[in-house]
C-alpha positions, 0 to 999 in steps of 0.5 A: 887958606887953600894954597900958599900963592904969594906967601914967602917961605924961609926954609933952612936946608932947602937945597935937598931932601925934605926941605927941597920937597917942601919948597917945591910943593909951595912953588907949585902954588906960586909961593916965594921961597928963600933957600937958606942952606950951605951948599954952593958947589956940587958934592958927589954924595949930596945932590943939589945946591942952593942955585939948582934948588932955585932953578927947580923952584922957578921951574915949578912956578914959584919965585926963589932967593938963594942964600948961602947960610950956615945957621950956626952964625947969627950974622948969616941968618940975619942977612938972609932974612933981611934979603928975604924981606927986601926981595919979597916984602916980608916972611910968612913961614919959617921951616926949621928943617936943617939938621945934623945927625950922628947916631953914636953912644956916649963913648963914641961921640966926639965933642966936635960932633956933639957941638955940631948937632947942638949948634945946628939942631938946637941953637940954629932952630932957636936962632932962626925962630928968634930972628923970624918972629918979628917979621912973622908978627907982621904977616897974615897967617904966619907959621913956624914948622920944625921938622922934629919929633914928638917928645917922649921920655922913654929911655930907649930913645936916648940909650944908644944916641943920647947926644943926637936925641937931646939935640933933636928934641931941642927943636921940639922943646922950642915948639912946646915953649914958643907956641905957648909964649906966642899963643896970643900973637897968632903964630902957628908954631908946630912940629912935623915928623914922618911915620917912616924913614924918608929917602934922603941923603942922610938915610943913604949916606949915614944910616942904611944906604940904598937898602934902607931907602928902598924901605922908605917913603919919599920926601913928598909925603912930608911936603904934602903934610907940611903944605896942609899944615901951612894952609891951616889957620895959624891962630887955631893950629899951634902947639901940635906934634904932627905925624905926616900920615895923620895929617894926610888922613885929616885931609882925606888922603889914606892911600899912601902907597904912592909915596913909597920908594918901592910900592908895597915894600915893608916900610921902616918906622922912624925914630921916636915913634912907639 
């Protein structure tokens, strides 16, 4: 499959960042995009709402459905998926992108923050997958793509923020388990993770400000990598833990300087990669 024209993508957290970039890349093919996110009003530190994202997608050549969804709540996810099927006739792709991050040690991690990370990262991605799979089973070339890292049991990835690591790794465990569980069903279930830090609102507001963003790549590298994966034959492309630059190299793209926020800068490697 060469493009995503006519395909329907259900993307969590698509109002900004990586989710928005994936949506925009699909829109250029003429895809239908369901924006499943919480933001309905502009926020001074968080650019974009589900409505501005819908406008962007339509301007790029796609169709959009803006759904106010908090993936912690089953009824909201269910309603959004029903709206997607009613509007576009089905769901071809699920992107589990929505995530919560808090890089604190054991004593500094409040249980409220612990619960939030696990409710969104672990439970939310499981819930969205569970509710999407019945629709994906009816689709031609169906995919689930989790924005989550390869699994590593090295202590260094746990010692400073074990609560976050466990929550994020849960998304990868779903890939490991569900890809095997549905191997005979023809659904491609994979994970995608960036080699470097990506310039998102989370990086700017939580991790390192503009200085870190200037040593990051843009979300478009994840969007182009995701697009390449979603265009592959789902039945033979499953159970993989993809890294963005490796995916692009397989597509013949090796000059990545154009993805740097500041071309030629010394890029920061992302978490969970040795």
